[in-house]
Structure formats: structure tokens, C-alpha cells
C-alpha positions in Angstrom: 71.1 100.6 104.5 68.6 98.2 106.2 70.8 96.7 108.9 71.6 99.5 111.4 72.9 97.5 114.4 76.0 96.0 112.6 76.7 99.4 111.1 76.7 101.3 114.4 78.6 98.5 116.1 81.5 99.0 113.6 81.2 102.8 113.9 81.5 102.4 117.7 84.7 100.3 117.3 86.2 102.8 114.8 85.3 105.7 117.2 87.0 103.9 120.1 90.2 103.7 117.9 90.0 107.4 117.1 89.6 108.3 120.8 92.6 106.1 121.6 94.6 107.8 118.9 93.7 111.3 120.1 94.6 110.3 123.7 97.9 108.9 122.6 98.7 112.0 120.5 97.8 114.2 123.5 100.0 112.1 125.8 103.0 112.3 123.4 102.5 116.0 122.8 102.2 116.8 126.5 104.9 114.6 127.9 107.3 114.7 124.9 108.5 112.0 122.6 110.6 110.4 125.3 107.5 108.4 126.3 107.8 106.6 122.9 110.4 104.2 121.8 111.8 106.7 119.3 115.1 108.4 119.9 117.8 110.4 118.1 118.7 107.3 116.0 115.2 106.0 115.3 113.1 109.0 114.5 110.4 107.2 112.5 108.6 104.7 114.7 105.5 102.6 114.6 103.2 105.6 113.8 105.2 106.1 110.6 104.6 102.4 109.7 100.9 103.0 110.0 101.0 106.3 108.2 103.0 104.9 105.2 100.8 101.9 105.1 97.6 104.0 104.9 99.1 106.4 102.4 100.4 103.7 100.1 97.1 101.8 100.4 95.1 104.9 99.5 96.7 104.9 96.1 95.9 101.2 95.5 92.4 101.6 96.8 91.5 103.5 93.7 92.2 100.4 91.6 88.5 99.5 91.0 87.6 103.0 89.8 90.7 103.2 87.6 90.0 99.7 86.0 86.4 100.7 85.4 86.8 104.2 83.9 90.3 104.1 82.4 90.4 100.5 81.2 86.7 100.0 80.5 86.1 96.9 82.6 82.4 97.1 83.5 82.7 94.4 86.1 84.5 96.8 88.5 82.0 99.7 88.0 79.8 99.0 91.1 82.9 99.7 93.3 84.0 102.9 91.5 82.5 105.4 93.9 83.3 103.2 96.9 87.0 102.8 95.9 87.3 106.6 95.4 85.9 107.2 98.9 88.2 104.6 100.3 91.2 106.3 98.7 90.4 109.7 100.3 89.7 108.3 103.7 92.8 106.2 103.9 95.0 109.1 102.8 93.4 111.4 105.4 93.9 108.8 108.1 97.6 108.4 107.1 98.3 112.1 106.9 96.6 112.6 110.3 99.0 110.1 111.9 101.9 111.9 110.3 100.9 115.3 111.5 100.3 114.2 115.0 103.5 112.1 115.2 106.0 114.7 114.0 105.9 116.7 117.2 104.5 120.1 116.3 101.1 119.8 114.7 100.5 123.5 115.7 103.1 124.5 113.1 101.3 122.6 110.2 100.4 125.9 108.5 104.1 126.9 108.5 105.0 123.5 106.8 102.2 124.1 104.2 103.3 127.6 103.3 107.1 127.4 103.4 108.7 124.9 101.0 112.1 123.6 100.3 111.7 122.3 96.8 115.0 120.4 97.0 113.2 118.1 99.6 111.0 115.2 98.5 108.9 116.0 101.6 107.8 119.3 100.0 106.9 117.6 96.8 104.8 115.1 98.6 102.6 117.8 100.2 101.5 118.8 96.7 101.1 115.1 95.7 98.9 114.3 98.7 96.7 117.4 98.6 96.5 117.2 94.8 95.4 113.6 95.0 92.5 114.4 97.4 91.3 117.3 95.2 91.5 115.2 92.1 89.6 112.3 93.6 86.9 114.6 94.9 86.5 115.9 91.3 86.5 112.3 90.1 83.6 111.6 92.5 81.7 114.6 91.2 82.0 113.3 87.7 80.6 110.0 88.9 77.7 111.4 90.9 76.6 114.1 88.5 74.9 112.5 85.4 75.6 115.5 83.3 79.4 115.1 84.0 79.5 111.3 83.4 81.1 111.8 80.0 84.2 113.3 81.7 84.7 110.3 84.1 87.2 108.6 81.7 89.4 111.7 81.3 89.5 112.6 85.0 90.0 108.9 85.8 93.0 108.8 83.5 94.5 111.9 85.3 93.8 110.4 88.7 95.5 107.1 87.6 98.6 109.0 86.5 98.6 111.1 89.7 98.4 108.1 91.9 101.5 106.6 90.2 103.3 109.8 90.9 102.1 109.9 94.5 103.3 106.4 95.2 106.6 107.0 93.5 107.0 110.1 95.6 106.4 108.1 98.8 108.8 105.4 97.8 111.4 108.1 96.9 111.3 109.5 100.4 113.3 106.4 101.3 115.1 105.8 98.0 116.7 109.3 98.2 118.1 108.7 101.7 121.6 107.7 100.6 122.9 107.8 104.2 120.8 104.8 105.1 122.1 101.7 103.4 118.7 99.9 103.7 116.9 102.7 102.0 119.3 103.8 99.2 117.8 102.0 96.2 116.1 103.0 93.0 114.1 99.8 93.2 112.0 101.2 96.1 110.0 103.5 93.8 108.5 100.8 91.5 108.3 98.5 94.5 106.1 101.0 96.3 103.8 101.2 93.3 103.4 97.4 93.4 102.9 97.5 97.2 100.1 100.1 96.7 98.3 97.9 94.2 98.6 94.9 96.6 97.7 96.6 99.8 94.9 98.7 98.3 93.3 95.7 96.6 93.4 93.7 99.9 91.7 96.6 101.7 89.2 96.9 98.9 88.2 93.3 99.3 87.9 93.5 103.1 86.1 96.9 103.4 83.8 96.2 100.4 82.9 92.8 101.9 82.3 94.6 105.2 80.0 97.3 103.9 78.1 94.9 101.6 77.6 92.6 104.5 76.3 95.4 106.6 73.9 96.3 103.8 72.7 92.7 103.8 73.3 91.6 100.2 77.0 90.4 100.2 79.8 91.2 97.8 78.9 90.1 94.2 80.7 86.8 93.4 82.0 87.8 90.0 83.5 91.0 91.5 85.0 89.1 94.4 86.6 86.6 92.0 88.1 89.3 89.8 89.5 91.2 92.8 91.1 88.0 94.3 92.7 87.3 90.9 94.1 90.8 90.8 95.4 90.5 94.3 97.3 87.3 93.5 99.0 89.0 90.6 99.9 92.0 92.8 101.3 89.8 95.5 103.6 88.2 92.9 104.6 91.7 91.6 105.6 92.8 95.1 107.6 89.6 95.7 109.4 90.2 92.4 110.6 93.7 93.4 111.6 92.5 96.9 113.8 89.8 95.3 115.2 92.2 92.8 116.0 94.7 95.6 117.8 92.2 97.7 119.7 90.7 94.8 120.8 94.1 93.7 122.2 94.9 97.1 123.9 91.5 97.4 125.6 92.1 94.1 127.6 95.0 95.6 130.0 94.0 98.4 129.4 97.3 100.2 125.9 96.2 101.1 126.7 92.7 102.5 126.5 93.9 106.1 123.0 95.4 105.8 121.7 92.4 103.9 123.2 90.0 106.5 121.5 92.1 109.2 118.0 92.1 107.5 118.1 88.5 106.2 120.0 86.6 108.9 121.3 88.5 112.0 118.6 91.1 112.6 116.7 89.3 115.3 113.1 90.5 115.3 113.6 92.2 112.0 114.8 89.0 110.3 111.9 87.1 111.9 109.4 89.7 110.6 111.0 89.5 107.2 110.9 85.7 106.7 107.8 84.8 108.8 105.7 87.9 108.5 106.5 89.3 105.1 107.6 86.2 103.1 105.6 83.3 104.6 102.4 84.9 106.0 102.2 87.9 103.7 103.4 86.4 100.4 103.6 82.7 100.0 100.5 81.7 102.0 98.0 84.2 100.5 99.3 83.6 97.0 98.8 79.9 97.3 95.3 80.4 98.8 94.3 82.9 96.1 95.4 80.5 93.3 93.5 77.5 94.7 90.1 77.1 93.2 88.7 75.3 96.2 89.5 78.4 98.2 87.5 80.7 95.9 84.7 81.5 98.3 84.5 84.7 100.3 85.8 83.6 103.6 89.2 82.2 102.4 89.5 85.3 100.2 89.1 87.6 103.1 91.6 85.5 105.1 94.1 85.8 102.3 93.6 89.5 102.0 94.1 89.9 105.8 97.3 87.9 105.6 98.5 90.3 102.9 97.9 93.2 105.3 99.8 91.4 108.0 102.7 91.0 105.6 102.4 94.7 104.6 102.9 95.8 108.2 105.9 93.5 108.6 107.4 94.7 105.3 107.1 98.3 106.3 108.3 97.7 109.8 111.4 96.0 108.5 112.0 98.6 105.9 111.4 101.8 108.0 112.5 100.8 111.4 115.0 98.0 110.5 116.6 100.5 108.1 117.1 103.0 110.9 118.4 100.7 113.6 121.2 99.5 111.3 124.2 101.7 112.0 125.1 104.4 109.5 128.5 103.9 107.7 129.7 107.5 108.3 133.1 107.0 106.7 133.1 104.0 104.3 136.1 101.8 104.6 137.0 103.1 108.1 136.1 102.3 111.7 134.8 105.2 113.8 135.6 105.3 117.5 133.9 108.6 118.6 132.0 107.0 121.5 128.6 108.0 120.2 127.4 104.4 119.4 129.0 104.4 116.0 128.7 101.0 114.4 126.3 99.8 117.1 122.7 98.7 116.2 120.2 101.1 117.7 117.6 100.0 120.3 113.9 100.6 119.6 111.0 99.4 121.7 107.7 100.8 120.5 105.4 102.1 123.2 101.6 101.6 123.6 101.1 105.3 122.7 102.7 104.7 119.3 100.4 101.8 118.6 97.4 103.9 119.9 98.2 106.7 117.5 98.6 104.4 114.5 95.3 102.6 115.3 93.7 106.0 115.6 94.6 106.7 112.0 93.1 103.4 111.0 90.0 104.1 113.0 89.6 107.6 111.4 89.9 106.1 107.9 87.3 103.5 108.8 85.0 105.9 110.5 84.9 108.4 107.7 84.5 105.6 105.2 81.4 104.3 107.0 79.9 107.7 107.5 80.5 108.5 103.8 78.6 105.4 102.8 75.7 106.4 105.1 75.4 110.0 103.9 75.9 109.7 100.2 75.1 107.0 97.5 78.6 105.5 97.3 77.1 102.0 97.3 76.0 100.7 93.9 72.3 100.9 93.0 70.4 99.7 90.0 70.3 103.2 88.4 74.0 103.6 89.0 74.9 100.3 87.6 73.2 101.1 84.3 74.8 104.5 83.8 77.9 105.3 81.7 81.3 104.2 83.0 83.5 106.5 81.0 
């Protein structure tokens, strides 16, 4: 990697995010969660938005490797190793935020050795750890020339596993019947589409970054293929969002939550229409479909807008879904005095954003170090090797 100054500059920025995340986690652990905006009604705050974003994106980051080894598209082969590394680092970053946010990281071993198999959370522990192990094996098949003949088989297994992983993550919310904004079977396939969109956007940005640091730039044909894929995935996410809301509007019992999200939710309605729909869907889709915007800079701008929309979408889904009051006894009005029927208050603290950005910084830092230590970037010898 000939250009060291840009590399170490980005490493310094990522390290600063990691330090900020550790300081935030220490502050929250020492003082207690009262220093955050979370409370008894909003138990998943901004750190969960970051964590879910990173976990969902980790599955989609494997797109390039899957397309090359499973579907035989040679164009994506130069990014195979890089996308596998990206998948691992994003997942590790997301899981780190989860562990540090849940309040008792010292009891992690207990959570990993005692399971309630009726809980989707227990299933996801196996899905997440299994994904990391499988992608490590996948990388071994790519790195070792004698194992190249197994890349296609392992890649197919990894492709199936990532679908299960994203379905499991979406099902965390879909299975929560008590929350009207969550209880929907559409969330599982929507999370798969979200992973494809978010992961492809991150692949474009991080690949362009690392190729730029190396000094040769992202290959034009590869960039054009990725931007075309991203446009399709944006449309897929939009389709499931529309289906989800139309499904809820079809049932009269969901009118109140739909009115809250779409019209009367204040900041949540603004984030939905301006952040998710306008900035995160319509604008990048139009940019990616315009031939005059087919250069690298507009493509990176469009991918960045997709990530802005991703955060808005997850914020509205996770936090907006919690602040909306639970309908404890459908058809009746509760008057217990414990804020029944009242929209919850949530104001995220700086520590929450610090912890979330720490996870992003950890993912970026391990990604950069990985490219420095091992041959994840394409070489002439690697490009000419077998792809499946």
C-alpha cells in the first residue's frame, strides 16, 4: 500500500471514534443508564440503531463475494475477499455496541452459555457467531490456492446463512406482538432487502476509500455494476416499506400507529418522509439511474444518502415503535396512572451517540488493519485465479 499518510489519517479518525465509544460505555456503565435518554418505556435507544445497522449491513456486505462465487459473475471477484472482511468487521462492530449497551457486559459468558430456545435472541447468538466462523472459513478457501475449488460450495452455504441471519434480526421485531409498530411478518423480508441495500452502499464507500488510499481508484466497471445493484436494492426496500404500511392500513386496529408514524409523530414523521423516503430513497434512486451521474463522486454521494436513509428508517422503526403507547387491553381505555396511552419521551444523550460511533469506528479500524496485514485487496495473481 504505497500511500501511508492517508491510511494512517483514516486509522487515527477510526481510533478516535473507538476511544469515544469506550469512554461512553464506561460512563454509562459507571453512572448507570439514567445518563442516557433510555427509560422503562424506551429500552432500545440510539446504540441499538447503530448496532442493528451494522449487523444488517454485515450481511449485505458479503454481496460481492456471493455474486462472484455463487452466481459466477467474474466482475465482482476482485472484491470477494474485501467484502468478506467487511462482513466480519461490521458484524463485530455491531455486536460490540450491543454488548456494551445492554448494561452488564461482564455477564456475557452467562448469556452465551445459558439459552432460552423459545427466544429469538438465543437463536441470533448462534446465527451471529456461526456467520463469523463461516465467513472465516470462506476467506480461507479464497486465500489458500489448494482450497479454491471449495469456494463455490462454502460461498453457497454463507449465502444461505446470511439470509437466515437477516431474517432472524428482522424477526426480533416481527415477533414482538405487543408493539403495534413491530408486529408484522413483512419485517423479515424487508430486513433482507435492507441488508442488500445498506451493505452494497457501504461496499461502494469503503471500497472506494481503500482503493483511493492505495492510489489506483475503484475500477470503473465494478463501480458501475455496484451502483446498478444499489439502485435495484433501493427499489426493493421501498417496495417492502410500501407493502408494510399498506398492510397495516388495511386493518382498522393499526390506524392509530400508522397515523402516528406517517402524520402525527413529530420528529418520527419528519425522519420518515424527509430522511427515509426523500433523502434515503427517492434522491439516491434518481441519481443512480441517471447516466450523467455515473461517475464515482455522484455514486458515493448517492450511497451516502442511502446510509442516511438507513439510519432514519431504523430510528423510526426501533425508537418510534417504542414511544408509541402499547395497547394493553384492545378496545378499552386504561386509567391506571402509569402513562397508559401516552406517547413516551426519548431524548438521546451524547454518550449514546458516542457508543454507536465507537462501533462504527471499530468496524472501520479492523477493516483498515485487515487490508494492511493480509492480501485482501486484489492483485494480478488473485484476479487470474479460480472464482468457484
